[in-house]
C-alpha positions as CSV (number, residue, x, y, z in Angstrom):
1,M,75.0,100.8,109.4
2,R,74.2,98.8,112.5
3,L,70.4,99.3,112.7
4,R,68.7,96.0,113.3
5,C,65.3,94.5,113.6
6,G,63.2,95.3,116.6
7,V,59.7,95.8,117.7
8,A,58.9,98.3,120.4
9,S,55.5,99.5,121.8
10,V,54.6,103.1,121.8
11,C,53.1,104.2,125.1
12,A,50.0,106.3,125.2
13,A,51.0,108.4,128.2
14,V,53.0,111.4,129.2
15,C,55.5,110.8,132.0
16,A,56.5,113.9,133.9
17,V,59.4,114.0,136.4
18,V,58.4,115.9,139.5
19,L,60.4,116.9,142.5
20,A,59.9,115.4,145.9
21,V,60.8,117.6,148.8
22,V,60.7,116.6,152.4
23,P,60.8,118.7,155.6
24,S,64.2,119.5,157.0
25,A,65.8,121.4,159.9
26,L,68.5,122.7,157.7
27,A,68.7,126.5,157.6
28,V,67.3,128.1,154.4
29,D,70.5,130.1,153.8
30,A,72.4,126.8,153.5
31,G,70.2,126.0,150.6
32,L,71.4,129.1,148.7
33,W,74.9,127.6,148.1
34,Y,74.1,127.5,144.4
35,V,74.1,131.3,144.4
36,D,76.8,132.1,147.0
37,A,79.4,129.4,146.3
38,T,79.2,129.2,142.5
39,G,80.0,132.8,141.4
40,V,76.4,133.7,140.6
41,R,76.2,136.5,143.2
42,D,79.5,137.8,141.9
43,A,77.9,138.0,138.4
44,W,75.0,140.0,139.7
45,A,77.5,142.4,141.3
46,Q,78.9,143.0,137.8
47,G,75.4,143.7,136.5
48,V,75.1,140.3,134.8
49,T,71.6,139.1,135.7
50,G,70.3,137.6,132.4
51,K,68.5,140.8,131.6
52,G,66.7,140.6,128.2
53,V,67.5,137.0,127.4
54,K,64.4,135.0,126.5
55,V,64.1,131.7,128.2
56,A,61.2,129.3,127.6
57,V,60.1,127.0,130.5
58,L,58.2,124.0,129.4
59,D,56.8,122.4,132.5
60,S,53.7,122.0,134.6
61,D,51.5,124.9,135.4
62,V,53.0,127.8,137.3
63,V,51.5,129.7,140.3
64,S,51.6,133.2,138.9
65,D,51.2,135.0,142.2
66,Y,53.9,133.1,144.0
67,P,55.8,136.1,145.6
68,A,59.2,135.1,144.2
69,L,57.7,135.6,140.7
70,A,55.7,138.7,141.5
71,D,58.4,141.1,140.2
72,A,59.9,138.8,137.5
73,D,59.7,139.4,133.8
74,I,57.5,136.3,133.2
75,S,54.6,135.7,130.9
76,Y,52.5,132.6,130.2
77,R,51.3,130.9,127.0
78,L,49.1,127.9,126.6
79,V,49.5,126.0,123.3
80,L,46.6,123.7,122.5
81,P,45.7,121.7,119.4
82,D,42.8,122.4,116.9
83,G,42.3,126.0,118.0
84,A,41.1,125.0,121.5
85,T,41.0,127.7,124.2
86,R,40.9,125.6,127.3
87,C,41.9,122.3,128.8
88,H,41.3,120.5,132.1
89,A,43.1,118.0,134.1
90,Q,42.3,114.5,133.0
91,D,39.6,113.1,135.4
92,H,39.6,116.4,137.2
93,E,37.4,118.8,135.2
94,D,37.5,121.4,138.0
95,I,41.3,122.1,137.3
96,V,41.3,124.3,134.2
97,L,43.8,126.3,132.2
98,T,42.7,128.7,129.5
99,V,44.4,130.6,126.8
100,D,43.6,133.8,128.7
101,E,44.7,132.4,132.1
102,P,47.3,129.7,131.4
103,Y,48.5,129.6,135.0
104,R,47.3,128.8,138.6
105,K,46.6,131.0,141.6
106,S,47.8,130.6,145.2
107,S,44.1,130.5,146.3
108,D,44.0,127.1,144.5
109,I,47.5,125.7,144.9
110,L,50.6,127.0,146.6
111,S,53.5,125.4,144.7
112,T,54.0,123.3,141.6
113,H,56.9,121.7,139.8
114,G,56.7,124.4,137.1
115,T,56.7,127.1,139.8
116,E,59.9,125.7,141.3
117,V,61.7,125.4,137.9
118,A,60.8,128.9,136.9
119,S,61.9,130.2,140.3
120,V,65.3,128.6,140.0
121,I,65.8,130.9,137.0
122,V,64.0,134.2,137.9
123,G,62.9,133.9,141.6
124,S,63.4,137.0,143.7
125,G,63.8,135.3,147.0
126,K,60.4,136.5,148.3
127,G,58.0,134.0,149.8
128,Y,54.5,133.8,151.3
129,D,53.7,135.7,154.4
130,G,57.0,137.5,154.5
131,N,59.0,134.2,154.5
132,P,62.0,133.6,152.3
133,G,61.1,132.3,148.8
134,M,63.1,130.7,146.0
135,T,66.0,132.5,144.5
136,G,66.8,132.4,140.8
137,V,70.3,132.5,139.2
138,A,69.3,134.9,136.4
139,P,66.6,137.1,138.1
140,D,66.3,139.5,135.2
141,A,65.9,137.0,132.4
142,S,62.7,137.2,130.4
143,V,60.8,133.9,131.0
144,T,57.8,132.5,129.2
145,A,56.1,129.6,130.9
146,Y,54.4,127.0,128.7
147,P,52.4,124.4,130.6
148,V,52.6,120.9,129.3
149,D,50.5,119.3,132.0
150,V,48.7,120.4,135.2
151,S,49.2,119.8,138.9
152,K,46.6,118.2,141.1
153,S,48.1,119.1,144.4
154,N,51.1,120.9,146.0
155,L,54.4,119.5,145.0
156,S,52.7,116.4,143.8
157,F,54.0,113.5,141.7
158,N,50.5,113.2,140.5
159,N,50.5,115.6,137.6
160,A,47.8,115.1,135.0
161,T,47.5,115.5,131.2
162,C,45.6,118.7,130.4
163,M,42.8,117.6,128.0
164,T,40.8,119.7,125.6
165,D,37.1,119.4,125.4
166,S,37.6,117.2,122.3
167,G,39.9,114.8,124.4
168,R,43.3,115.9,123.1
169,G,46.3,116.6,125.2
170,I,49.2,119.1,124.9
171,A,51.8,118.1,122.3
172,I,55.3,118.9,123.4
173,N,56.5,119.3,119.8
174,R,53.9,122.0,119.2
175,V,54.8,123.8,122.4
176,L,58.5,123.7,121.5
177,S,57.8,125.0,118.0
178,A,55.8,127.9,119.6
179,A,58.7,128.7,121.9
180,I,61.1,128.8,118.9
181,D,58.7,131.1,117.0
182,D,58.4,133.3,120.1
183,G,62.2,134.0,120.0
184,A,63.4,131.9,122.9
185,R,67.2,131.5,123.0
186,V,67.1,128.9,125.8
187,V,64.4,126.3,126.4
188,N,64.3,124.4,129.7
189,M,62.5,121.0,129.9
190,S,62.7,119.5,133.4
191,F,60.6,116.5,132.7
192,T,60.6,113.2,130.9
193,S,58.0,112.1,128.4
194,M,56.8,109.2,126.3
195,Q,56.0,111.6,123.5
196,H,58.6,111.4,120.8
197,P,60.5,114.3,119.3
198,D,59.5,115.6,115.9
199,V,62.9,115.7,114.1
200,D,62.0,118.8,112.0
201,T,61.1,120.8,115.1
202,Y,64.3,119.9,116.9
203,V,66.5,120.4,113.8
204,R,64.9,123.9,113.4
205,A,66.0,124.7,117.0
206,L,69.5,123.4,116.1
207,R,69.6,125.6,113.0
208,K,68.7,128.7,114.9
209,G,71.1,128.1,117.7
210,V,68.3,127.7,120.3
211,V,69.8,125.9,123.3
212,I,67.5,123.1,124.8
213,V,68.3,122.1,128.4
214,N,66.8,118.8,129.8
215,A,66.9,117.1,133.1
216,R,68.2,113.6,133.0
217,W,65.7,110.9,133.7
218,D,65.4,110.2,137.4
219,T,66.3,106.6,137.2
220,Q,69.2,104.4,138.3
221,T,69.0,102.4,135.1
222,P,72.3,102.9,133.3
223,G,72.3,104.9,130.1
224,T,74.3,104.7,126.9
225,D,78.0,103.9,126.8
226,D,78.9,107.2,125.2
227,L,77.3,110.5,124.2
228,V,75.5,109.5,121.1
229,G,72.1,111.0,121.7
230,D,68.7,109.4,121.4
231,P,66.5,110.8,118.6
232,M,63.4,109.2,120.0
233,D,63.7,110.7,123.5
234,V,63.1,114.4,124.2
235,T,65.6,114.2,127.1
236,Y,68.5,113.1,124.9
237,F,67.8,114.4,121.4
238,P,71.2,115.0,119.8
239,G,72.5,118.6,120.2
240,T,70.5,119.2,123.4
241,L,71.8,119.2,127.0
242,A,71.0,116.5,129.6
243,V,71.9,117.6,133.1
244,S,72.4,115.6,136.4
245,A,72.4,117.1,139.9
246,V,75.4,117.6,142.2
247,G,75.6,118.9,145.8
248,P,77.8,121.6,147.3
249,E,80.9,119.4,147.1
250,G,80.5,118.9,143.4
251,K,79.6,115.2,143.8
252,L,76.6,113.6,142.2
253,D,73.5,113.5,144.2
254,E,73.0,110.0,145.6
255,G,70.3,108.1,143.8
256,P,69.3,108.5,140.2
257,S,71.9,111.2,139.5
258,D,74.8,108.9,140.5
259,T,74.3,106.6,137.5
260,K,76.4,105.9,134.4
261,D,74.8,107.6,131.4
262,G,76.9,108.6,128.4
263,N,74.2,111.0,127.2
264,V,74.6,113.3,130.3
265,S,76.5,116.3,129.1
266,F,76.7,118.5,132.3
267,V,76.1,118.4,136.0
268,A,74.9,121.4,138.0
269,P,73.6,122.3,141.5
270,G,70.5,120.2,142.3
271,A,71.0,118.9,145.8
272,R,70.4,120.6,149.2
273,I,68.6,123.4,147.5
274,S,66.1,125.7,149.3
275,T,62.6,124.7,147.9
276,P,59.1,124.8,149.3
277,N,58.5,122.4,152.2
278,S,56.1,119.6,151.2
279,G,54.3,119.8,154.6
280,N,54.0,123.6,154.5
281,P,54.7,125.0,151.0
282,K,54.7,128.6,152.4
283,R,58.1,127.9,154.0
284,L,61.3,126.6,152.5
285,S,63.5,123.7,153.4
286,A,67.1,123.4,152.3
287,D,66.9,119.8,151.2
288,G,65.4,120.1,147.7
289,Q,67.1,117.7,145.3
290,G,66.7,116.4,141.8
291,N,67.8,116.7,138.2
292,S,64.7,118.9,137.7
293,L,66.5,121.6,139.7
294,A,69.9,121.1,138.0
295,A,68.6,121.8,134.5
296,P,67.2,125.3,135.1
297,M,70.4,126.2,136.9
298,V,72.2,125.6,133.6
299,A,69.4,127.5,131.7
300,G,70.1,130.4,134.1
301,Y,73.8,130.2,133.5
302,L,73.1,130.4,129.7
303,A,71.0,133.5,130.2
304,L,73.9,135.1,132.1
305,M,76.3,134.2,129.3
306,M,74.0,135.5,126.6
307,Q,73.6,138.8,128.3
308,R,77.4,139.0,128.9
309,W,78.2,138.0,125.3
310,P,75.3,139.3,123.2
311,D,77.0,138.8,119.9
312,A,77.8,135.1,120.4
313,T,75.6,132.5,118.7
314,G,73.9,129.8,120.7
315,N,76.4,127.3,119.3
316,Q,79.4,129.5,120.5
317,I,77.8,129.8,123.9
318,L,77.6,126.0,124.1
319,Q,81.2,125.7,123.0
320,A,82.2,128.1,125.8
321,L,80.1,126.0,128.2
322,V,81.9,122.8,127.2
323,H,85.3,124.4,127.7
324,S,84.5,126.3,130.9
325,T,83.8,123.6,133.5
326,K,85.2,122.6,136.9
327,N,85.5,119.4,138.9
328,N,86.6,117.6,135.8
329,P,90.0,116.0,136.4
330,W,89.7,114.3,133.0
331,G,90.3,117.7,131.3
332,A,88.4,120.7,130.0
333,G,86.4,120.1,126.9
334,K,86.5,116.3,127.4
335,L,83.8,113.9,128.5
336,D,84.0,112.0,131.7
337,P,85.4,108.6,130.8
338,A,83.1,107.0,133.5
339,H,80.1,108.6,131.7
340,K,78.5,110.2,134.8
341,Y,79.5,113.9,134.8
342,G,79.6,114.7,131.1
343,Y,81.9,117.7,130.5
344,G,81.7,118.6,134.2
345,Q,80.1,121.4,136.2
346,P,79.8,124.8,134.5
347,D,82.2,127.4,136.1
348,V,80.3,130.7,136.2
349,A,83.4,132.8,136.6
350,K,85.0,131.2,133.5
351,L,81.8,131.5,131.5
352,L,81.7,135.3,132.1
353,S,85.4,135.8,131.4
354,T,85.8,133.6,128.3
355,D,84.6,135.2,125.0
356,P,82.7,132.6,123.1
357,S,83.4,134.3,119.8
358,Q,86.7,132.4,119.7
359,Y,84.8,129.2,119.1
360,P,83.2,127.8,116.0
361,D,79.5,128.3,115.3
362,I,79.1,124.5,115.6
363,N,76.9,122.9,118.2
364,P,79.5,120.8,120.2
365,L,76.8,118.4,121.6
366,L,75.5,117.8,118.1
367,E,79.1,117.2,116.9
368,A,79.7,114.8,119.8
369,A,76.5,112.8,119.1
370,V,77.2,112.4,115.4
371,T,80.9,111.7,115.6
372,N,80.7,109.4,118.6
373,S,77.8,107.4,117.0
374,E,80.0,106.8,113.9
375,A,82.9,105.7,116.1
376,H,81.0,102.8,117.6
377,E,80.1,99.8,115.5
378,Q,76.8,99.4,117.4
379,T,75.5,102.9,116.5
380,Q,77.0,103.6,113.1
381,G,74.6,105.2,110.7
382,M,72.2,106.6,113.4
383,Y,72.4,110.0,111.8
384,T,74.1,109.4,108.5
385,D,72.5,106.3,106.8
386,R,70.5,107.1,103.7
387,T,70.2,103.6,102.3
388,D,67.2,104.0,100.0
389,S,66.6,100.3,99.7
390,F,66.1,100.2,103.5
391,W,64.4,103.4,104.4
392,K,62.0,103.3,101.5
393,K,60.3,100.4,103.2
394,T,60.3,101.3,106.9
395,L,60.1,104.2,109.3
396,W,62.0,102.7,112.2
397,G,65.2,101.0,113.1
398,H,67.2,99.9,116.1
399,T,70.9,100.1,116.9
400,E,72.7,97.2,118.3
401,P,72.7,97.1,122.1
402,F,74.6,100.1,123.6
403,P,74.0,98.7,126.2
404,E,70.3,98.7,125.2
405,S,69.1,99.3,121.6
406,I,68.3,102.8,120.6
407,D,65.3,103.6,118.5
408,V,66.1,105.5,115.4
409,Q,63.5,107.0,113.1
410,R,64.1,107.5,109.4
411,D,64.0,111.3,109.9
412,A,67.1,111.2,112.1
413,V,69.3,111.5,109.0
414,K,68.4,115.2,109.1
415,V,70.4,115.5,112.3
416,G,73.6,114.4,110.5
417,V,72.7,116.7,107.6
418,E,72.5,119.7,110.0
419,Y,75.9,118.8,111.5
420,E,77.4,118.7,108.0
421,R,75.7,122.1,107.2
422,Q,77.2,123.7,110.4
423,K,80.7,122.3,109.5
424,T,80.5,123.5,105.9
425,A,79.2,127.0,107.0
426,W,82.1,127.4,109.5
427,A,84.6,126.4,106.8
428,Q,83.2,129.3,104.7
429,V,83.6,131.7,107.7
430,E,87.3,130.6,108.2
431,Q,88.0,130.9,104.5
432,C,86.5,134.4,104.5
433,R,88.7,135.4,107.4
434,K,91.8,133.9,105.7
435,D,91.0,135.9,102.6
436,G,90.8,139.1,104.7
437,G,87.1,139.5,104.3
438,S,84.8,141.5,106.5
439,D,81.6,140.4,108.4
440,C,82.6,136.8,107.8
441,M,80.0,135.5,110.4
442,R,77.4,136.2,107.8
443,Y,78.3,132.8,106.4
444,S,77.9,131.0,109.7
445,A,75.3,128.3,110.3
446,T,73.2,130.5,112.6
447,A,73.2,133.4,110.2
448,T,72.2,131.2,107.3
449,A,69.6,129.2,109.2
450,D,66.7,130.5,107.0
451,K,68.5,129.0,104.0
452,A,69.2,125.7,105.6
453,D,66.7,123.8,103.4
454,E,68.9,124.4,100.4
455,F,71.6,122.3,102.0
456,V,69.3,119.3,102.6
457,P,69.7,116.5,99.9
458,K,66.7,115.8,97.8
459,E,66.1,112.4,99.3
460,V,65.6,113.8,102.8
461,K,64.2,117.2,101.9
462,P,60.4,116.5,102.4
463,G,58.8,117.1,105.7
464,S,58.7,114.7,108.6
465,F,58.1,111.1,107.7
466,T,56.3,110.6,111.0
467,E,54.1,113.0,112.9
468,Y,53.8,113.0,116.7
469,D,50.9,115.4,116.9
470,Y,49.3,114.1,120.0
471,L,50.7,111.9,122.8
472,Y,52.3,109.1,120.7
473,A,52.7,107.8,117.2
474,S,49.4,107.1,115.4
475,D,48.5,103.5,114.8
476,E,48.8,104.1,111.0
477,N,52.4,105.2,111.4
478,D,53.3,102.5,113.9
479,E,52.1,99.7,111.6
480,Q,55.2,100.1,109.6
481,E,57.8,97.8,111.0
482,R,61.2,98.6,112.4
483,V,63.8,96.6,110.5
484,S,67.5,96.8,109.6
485,P,69.1,97.4,106.2
486,E,70.6,94.0,106.3
487,A,67.3,92.3,107.1
488,Y,65.6,94.2,104.4
489,A,68.2,93.4,101.8
490,S,68.0,89.7,102.7
491,S,64.3,89.5,102.4
492,Q,63.7,91.7,99.3
493,T,59.9,91.4,99.8
494,S,57.4,94.0,99.1
495,T,55.3,93.3,102.1
496,Q,55.9,94.7,105.6
497,S,55.6,91.3,107.4
498,V,57.7,90.3,110.3
499,W,59.5,87.7,108.1
500,G,61.5,90.3,106.4
501,C,63.0,91.2,109.7
502,L,64.3,87.7,110.6
503,P,68.1,87.3,110.9
504,V,70.0,84.8,108.8
505,W,70.2,82.1,111.5
506,A,66.4,82.2,112.0
507,W,65.9,81.5,108.3
508,A,68.4,78.7,108.5
509,L,66.5,77.2,111.4
510,I,63.2,77.4,109.5
511,I,64.8,75.7,106.5
512,V,66.1,72.9,108.6
513,V,62.7,72.4,110.3
514,L,61.0,72.4,106.9
515,A,63.5,69.9,105.6
516,L,62.9,67.6,108.6
517,F,59.2,67.9,108.1
518,V,59.6,66.9,104.4
519,L,61.8,64.0,105.4
520,V,59.3,62.7,108.0
521,A,56.5,63.0,105.5
522,V,58.4,60.9,103.0
523,L,59.2,58.3,105.6
524,V,55.5,58.1,106.6
525,I,54.4,57.7,103.0
526,N,56.9,55.0,102.3
527,H,55.9,53.2,105.5
528,R,52.2,53.2,104.4
529,K,53.1,51.9,100.9
530,Q,55.0,49.0,102.5
531,A,52.1,48.2,104.8
532,S,49.4,48.1,102.2
533,P,50.5,44.9,100.3
534,S,50.8,42.9,103.5
535,K,47.2,43.7,104.3
536,R,46.2,42.5,100.8
537,R,48.0,39.2,101.4
538,I,46.0,38.4,104.6
């Protein structure tokens, strides 16, 4: 295992990616290429509109009376800690969400990031004052919008944490758990956050075949050298999707999207999209861009697929998605060797003509993260190490640089366990079919999700070792150091001091310094002994 010593601070903030839109003279119709040139409108003509598929949108607050959402099958739910029933924008107590009204009104604000994201999925195309509005790719999907923060102004980068009267914010893990409980088959999260994933919550989603779609961080900082996931980042948790934006030509949007990142799994339309004009949100401009738009495009595609193939599991839907892409000269079902495009851009026509039931009920992104991490020396053991002598004494570890170190919590071993469970379950399905059995899918990982705990080894069976109930890890949890198995084995101390985390060369240097100190001390003492008799002779 290549986890090593490291110390990282935990930030007490929630960072939300919001979309910047500037005025443009482009025709609005040009901004509908993601519907007209991708096969989406053809899907509608076949009656495939996402009808009945439950999609959760975790984002900022939504303007409920935005005309494009007026006829949509959309509901709203506010998930707060400690039984709270209301929250207000931090430092803006006049901006309030309540359990009874977990949304905004156009009399207060015309457009928000959450409104745009929801509209990319279920927007009707109707806008304010009879103007065109945003159009969604799966207009009949059943959306539940869960606010995770609030907007201070139209299309603002300046979103705020929604604080309860007791001073607590909205915990993403709790909201995700609620979405799973509410029966969501797809979860869209077009934001980044400094909150850390709760492994148990995410593994529960993996078990049930809930597909989580994320927007890649809007940054030009290069990502990992391969698809290995990042269990401490909600955007890259293993088994979930990370999406970057492309334009009509299928090329990456210039800027943050056009950046190497091995954890990107797909690209989708997210440039030159018709979105509300920042100067006049009642009108659209065809120059909206960002990974935040690309993610709900994929969420909408998934809704179309799930309506078209109602008997397919979430894992099989993902398998079909991986094998039904375009603009990928490196080959279908393979990752871009340049680590920018992932598996490519989903091909809607192929998605609706390829029966996913031919594929295993194994999450291909989970499989890629686990197998790829084991293939690289720097990341070996991320999801498989159970070295008791190491993990008994620490909650955290770091991989070797890949190109930067990846934080790994002790609970991440449950990710590897879930992958093994899915493989084992599928082997039973195949054996059943080989034996001529019937209803063999009853042995699949998705069908046996409620019994998944029986597969978990005793040493990793208890609940989460860490709890991210609020915005970040508690001080009590973070006091335990992040060390490596090698460092722990070399120190063999019962304390959690930084000394147990030092590499061998550092210990050698300390020993040399101490030896020199002793040598100097001996020389000084001898010098003083030699000097004393001469003084007596004077």
